C-alpha angles and dihedrals in degrees: 000000000000091000092050091052092049091051092047091052090049091053093050091048089054090057098257096141105124115124121251133185124227123204116190117194146158113254140173114233121184089344094309126113114231141134135257138193115217116197119198127193122238092240115062145239097046119239089232145319124276123190123195121200121198130218132261115305090001130109145217089272089077095071107042096121095048089048092050092049092050091049089050087056089056103266127132103229129202120195113179134184097244107235097223135051104209105000095104097174090051090050088051088054089052091050092053091047091051094049089053094048096048092045091053095046097046102034095250098136092120097039127101121257130220118196118202127180137175122213109323088000087064089055093049091047090050091050088053096052097088090060099045113090120214092022107177100177145356118210121195115196103200089322119197132210113174097183104028094252091144096062097098094047092044094050092047096046107125097183125078118270137206121199119191112185146177126227113279118286143141094271094058093042094254094314096308089169087080091061092046090050092051090060095051116099096206110032146150117192132190128185110213104217114230093005123147122210087256093062088076091066108074092207105032127163143211092276092066096037093051090058106029104027136265123310123225125215093221093053090044091052091048091053092047091049092049093049094046092047092051092049091048092051093046092051110037117194 
């Protein structure tokens, strides 16, 4: 709770004070029942749609601050509980289905899309990129790919990409984000010195930290700022 308060204060200090609304609902994605949080900005219509995908065994609760910041910048933001743990192609199907559903409900069929994913969620989001029209940016937050299954999608990605990564460790499969980044035609990469895999969740918990190392509010805020800045630049108002 202390870490969350620190991050919230940092966001306010940075001027992120615009009101957003959050709608949590049950939804069926690719024939699987799950839940999604949809954040909407105070000024409509949204400048675009951003979708954030969490990592293995995690949930949509791990990206509340990033979602709120993006909504404050004018994005509609969808954060689902991905329906599968390790079926990355199936999670990619769910991401595509959710993009289509949110676009249809909120009249976003002509707006740009930003896909963001942490850890295995970054892999699922990357696998979805080929089927998401008007993709403006893919952001991988310490994305992982144990077996190189993202290579085709990465090499074929026509949109810009940003990869933020931690130093190599067991929780990020020996720094597999570096390999993913090497396959991307249009990429910016940044190594976050001292970061643990948990720093890429903006509201992490003891379960992640006990396995992957402690998170730090300053590093978490830096990662949020970098992701929001990249999305803002990719989708001008």
